[in-house]
C-alpha positions, 0 to 999 in steps of 0.5 A, spaced: 500 500 499 502 505 498 504 512 502 499 520 501 506 522 500 508 517 494 501 517 491 501 525 490 508 525 487 507 520 482 500 524 481 506 530 480 510 527 476 505 525 471 503 531 470 510 535 469 512 529 464 509 529 458 512 536 457 519 534 460 519 527 454 517 533 449 523 538 451 527 532 452 524 529 445 525 536 441 534 535 444 534 530 440 530 529 435 534 529 429 534 535 424 528 532 419 530 535 411 537 536 413 544 533 410 550 531 414 556 532 410 561 526 412 568 527 409 566 526 400 561 522 403 553 524 406 546 522 408 540 525 409 535 525 414 527 525 413 521 522 414 519 516 409 517 517 402 509 519 400 509 512 397 512 507 403 506 505 407 509 505 413 507 499 418 505 499 426 510 495 430 504 490 435 504 492 441 506 485 444 508 478 441 503 473 440 503 467 445 501 463 438 506 465 434 513 462 432 519 466 437 515 467 443 519 463 447 527 460 447 530 464 442 536 469 442 533 473 437 527 475 434 525 480 428 518 484 429 517 487 422 521 486 416 519 491 411 522 492 404 519 496 399 520 498 392 518 504 388 521 502 380 516 507 377 518 513 373 525 510 371 528 510 378 530 505 383 529 507 390 528 501 396 525 503 402 527 498 410 524 497 416 528 492 421 525 492 428 528 487 431 529 484 439 536 481 443 533 477 446 538 474 451 544 478 453 549 475 449 546 478 443 547 485 445 553 486 443 550 484 435 543 489 437 546 495 439 550 497 432 547 496 424 550 498 418 548 500 411 551 499 405 550 503 398 555 506 393 554 513 393 557 515 385 550 513 383 546 512 389 543 516 395 542 513 403 536 517 407 536 515 414 528 515 417 528 512 423 533 510 429 529 508 435 527 504 441 523 500 445 524 499 453 517 498 457 512 499 451 515 506 450 518 509 444 525 513 445 529 516 438 535 515 438 537 517 432 543 522 432 546 524 426 552 528 428 555 519 431 553 516 424 559 515 421 561 513 413 566 509 411 568 507 405 568 498 405 575 497 402 578 502 407 585 496 406 586 494 400 590 489 404 584 485 406 580 486 400 582 484 392 576 488 389 575 496 389 567 497 390 567 504 391 562 501 397 561 506 402 558 503 410 554 507 413 554 505 421 548 507 425 551 505 432 547 505 439 548 506 446 544 502 452 541 496 448 539 491 452 535 485 453 529 486 451 529 492 448 527 493 441 530 497 436 527 500 429 531 503 423 528 504 417 532 508 410 531 509 404 536 508 398 534 512 391 538 511 385 541 504 381 547 503 377 546 506 370 550 500 366 544 496 368 539 500 364 534 498 369 535 491 367 535 488 375 531 483 377 528 484 384 529 479 390 526 478 396 527 473 402 521 471 405 523 469 411 530 468 416 534 465 420 531 468 426 522 468 427 519 473 424 512 477 426 511 480 420 514 479 413 512 484 408 515 486 401 512 490 395 514 493 389 510 499 384 512 499 377 509 503 371 502 500 370 502 496 362 509 493 363 510 485 362 512 483 369 515 475 370 513 474 378 516 467 380 515 464 388 519 460 391 519 454 397 511 453 396 510 461 397 503 463 394 503 467 389 503 475 391 497 480 391 498 484 384 493 490 385 493 495 379 492 502 381 492 508 377 498 509 373 502 504 377 502 497 379 504 492 386 506 486 387 506 484 394 507 479 399 505 480 406 506 474 412 505 474 418 508 469 424 514 465 420 519 460 425 525 460 424 528 457 419 533 452 422 539 452 418 542 445 416 548 447 413 552 444 408 547 447 402 549 446 394 550 452 391 543 452 387 539 452 393 536 457 398 533 455 405 530 460 405 523 461 400 524 467 396 518 473 390 522 474 385 520 480 380 522 484 374 519 486 368 519 480 364 525 479 358 528 473 355 536 471 356 536 473 349 535 481 351 540 480 357 546 477 352 544 484 347 546 488 353 552 484 355 555 484 347 555 493 348 559 492 353 564 487 350 566 491 344 571 489 337 577 490 342 583 497 341 590 493 338 594 490 343 601 492 346 606 490 341 609 485 347 603 482 346 602 482 339 610 479 340 608 473 345 601 471 341 606 470 335 610 466 340 605 461 341 601 460 336 608 456 334 607 451 339 605 445 337 597 443 338 591 448 338 591 445 347 598 448 347 597 454 345 590 455 350 595 454 355 600 458 354 595 464 353 591 462 359 596 461 364 599 468 361 593 471 363 592 467 370 599 468 373 602 475 369 596 479 371 594 479 379 586 479 380 585 486 383 578 490 382 575 496 381 569 497 379 568 504 380 561 507 376 561 503 369 567 499 370 562 495 375 559 491 368 564 494 363 571 490 362 577 494 360 581 494 355 585 488 353 590 492 352 589 496 357 589 490 362 595 487 360 600 493 361 598 494 366 598 488 370 591 487 372 584 485 373 577 483 375 574 477 372 570 481 366 578 485 365 581 477 365 576 474 361 576 479 356 583 480 355 584 471 356 578 471 350 581 477 345 589 473 345 585 466 343 581 469 338 587 473 335 591 466 335 585 464 331 581 460 336 573 462 338 572 463 344 568 468 348 567 471 355 560 467 360 557 471 365 556 466 370 554 466 378 558 463 383 553 464 389 547 461 386 550 457 380 545 454 377 540 456 381 540 461 375 535 458 372 530 459 377 530 467 377 528 471 372 531 474 366 536 480 368 544 481 368 544 481 376 544 475 376 551 474 375 556 475 379 562 472 376 566 471 367 569 466 365 571 464 358 568 458 353 573 456 348 569 453 341 574 446 339 572 442 333 571 437 338 569 439 345 569 446 349 572 448 355 570 453 359 576 457 363 577 461 369 582 467 367 583 468 375 584 461 377 592 461 379 596 455 379 594 451 375 599 446 370 597 440 367 593 439 359 587 443 358 583 439 357 583 436 364 584 443 368 578 444 373 573 447 374 569 450 379 561 449 381 558 454 377 553 450 373 550 455 368 553 461 362 550 466 358 555 467 353 556 474 350 557 473 344 553 474 337 548 467 337 546 467 345 540 466 346 539 462 352 543 459 358 547 454 356 549 449 361 557 447 363 559 441 362 565 438 366 571 435 361 571 428 363 578 428 364 576 433 369 577 430 376 580 432 381 586 426 384 589 425 390 594 418 391 597 416 397 602 411 397 604 410 405 610 404 406 611 402 414 618 398 415 619 396 423 626 396 425 630 388 425 628 390 433 621 391 432 621 397 435 622 402 431 619 404 424 621 407 418 615 410 414 615 412 406 611 417 403 608 420 397 603 424 395 600 425 389 594 431 387 592 433 380 586 438 379 584 443 384 587 440 390 593 440 387 592 448 385 590 448 392 597 445 395 602 450 390 597 456 393 600 454 399 607 453 396 607 460 394 605 462 401 609 458 406 616 456 406 618 448 405 621 449 412 613 451 414 611 445 410 616 440 413 614 442 421 608 441 418 608 435 416 612 432 420 608 435 427 602 432 424 605 425 423 608 426 431 600 428 433 600 420 430 605 416 431 609 420 437 616 421 436 619 421 429 626 424 426 625 426 418 628 430 413 624 435 409 619 433 404 621 434 396 616 437 391 616 435 385 611 439 380 611 437 373 607 442 369 606 438 363 602 433 367 600 438 372 601 432 377 604 435 384 607 430 387 611 431 395 615 424 398 617 424 405 621 420 410 621 418 417 623 413 421 619 414 427 621 412 433 615 408 437 609 408 434 606 402 437 599 402 441 600 395 444 606 391 447 604 386 449 605 383 442 605 389 436 600 393 433 600 400 429 593 404 428 593 406 421 588 411 418 588 412 410 587 420 413 585 423 405 579 419 405 578 421 412 579 429 410 572 427 406 569 423 411 566 429 415 559 428 417 556 434 417 551 436 424 545 436 422 545 429 420 537 429 419 535 433 413 530 437 409 535 441 404 540 437 399 546 436 402 553 439 397 558 435 397 563 437 391 568 437 386 568 429 384 574 427 386 578 420 386 582 418 392 586 412 392 591 411 399 595 405 400 598 402 406 603 397 405 606 394 411 613 389 412 611 384 415 618 382 420 619 375 420 616 370 425 610 376 425 604 373 424 598 379 423 592 377 426 585 381 427 585 383 421 580 387 417 575 383 412 575 387 405 569 391 403 565 397 398 559 400 398 556 405 394 550 410 392 549 415 386 553 420 390 560 415 391 563 409 392 568 406 396 572 399 397 576 398 402 580 391 399 585 387 403 591 383 400 597 379 402 603 379 399 608 374 402 611 378 407 606 384 406 600 386 409 596 391 403 591 396 404 589 398 398 583 404 400 580 407 393 573 413 394 570 416 388 566 421 389 561 421 383 556 427 384 555 435 386 550 434 392 545 429 394 537 430 394 535 430 401 531 423 400 537 420 397 541 423 405 540 419 411 542 413 407 548 416 404 549 418 411 550 412 413 554 410 408 558 416 411 559 413 417 561 407 415 567 409 411 569 413 417 569 406 421 572 403 415 578 408 414 581 407 421 586 400 422 589 397 428 594 393 425 596 387 430 600 383 430 604 376 434 611 377 434 615 373 437 619 371 445 623 377 444 622 380 438 623 388 441 624 386 448 630 388 449 629 395 450 622 394 455 627 389 459 632 395 460 627 400 462 623 395 467 631 393 470 632 400 470 625 401 473 627 396 478 634 396 481 632 405 482 626 402 487 631 397 491 635 404 491 631 408 493 628 403 499 635 402 501 635 410 502 629 410 505 632 403 512 638 407 512 636 415 514 
């Protein structure tokens, strides 16, 4: 029960508070309609545009909505509205989120907005925080910072001109609701208004309300696509405008299973664009790749040298390696340079370029040698998933080269490095689908892998025990081809031989204990593409049992491919990666008088995505464990994954072998006997000292 003074004071506070609150609000409220400068960049502060439908944030989270309990983070509102009318592009974003747990407060207190000041402007509308049911104004323009995203060239191979507006909120607590809304106006003029708009329908946290809407000029034919079973959006005509909108509520968090193929998205989406064909996009791209200017004299001289090589494959390989290795990958994608490649002559002279610069240079060089070649736009992010996009330039984020030969078609990536061997066996990334920049380009084409372009690993381990039966000599030979060889070469470019030697010896120490050995020897065959590393170690005492002899052996090259995913029961496809062949043969020389016991049996199994064979061979005084893995597919469907998961588990178990032997009496026991005798003598001496004292 409250006393009279408390009640009286409370009453006075209620009468004064509205005036005090209004005064404080005026003190901290931003000046709407004002522009704020930060160095060479600026942002504006203003109310939301008139065309925007500003949503009201719910007062409470319904108990029947996903996220009512047990979440660390939740979105009260995710609203994206885009105006594409009259040749403009304005994107309004309204995010309302809550850090439910204390651990998420750090993330809630900062918010970054990226935009490109070359053709976009940023306008902030709201920065607010709700605590105890009351909204607080938190938009203080003086604390908003603007900084170039690529402020350090050391940490980026790309300069895009993008700027980040960083908003930092003070005093954010668990349970606070934060609201931030803004508009980015403008679009890259090089795209000519051909962008498609993509909205995610759900996310990895629960969402109470999700709204998405895009306005177009009336009468335009629209290409509207949804995924993940989303209902068709609402299309409304209103005067000279037409809107496409999606309104959803009470969305559960998408469970992140991880290990998704590139072409698959775990979230639903709405894609909207003016209806056009891929032929229209190809025509747009051809304008960005006109006939090149004359090439520099030194490059023309190189081309004449390459033309003297014995066959077309060698000419292609020489040109490819030159562009890959002599022209470093670095992109200055400012303004039109985001999509328009530099002149090949310029790229060669400055010795750097991004994917489109290097692709245009390579295609130009090949055509100068009479080889038909064209740039090809691909999506490194979505691979063959671009088939689900409306036809649009922003479906692509990378450029490679298609080479047409009389008997085959090659796909070459001028941004790769350390590729060696026959040009037809070069590995490729999982890029899936391309749109050619060629006169005959009218639709997407699938990227086919050359039959010989398979990654290959071959490991041979030879174990030779000492005559005394304690130490073991280990002879290693590792051969890599394809992208695994490229990865090894890249490591060797940044690691010294000493670092490699230390890495190898430390690995085998973790497996077998103390050892001695020399630095590995490296043999790189540029003609075949094979990278071979050999090493030899003396394992001091690798045995895990001394009553008899046993040693733990492991086909680790296959084991690295059998790391089980965190989620064993999936609703999404599972990504395997580039197909690879792995052969790991373990050969153990059996000393005279030793008898192998409890040997593993030969096994084999497989499915549509993999095959595995474990074969035991006994050849006189040798035990051979031959392991062979074949990756047959890039991914596994959700329906096939349970069976595939079991095969992975079985393979993981099978590649570990404890090789045991029954040794003759006294074999390898001399050192054991000396150690036991020494221990016994020390014990007797300690007892004698104790009695003497």
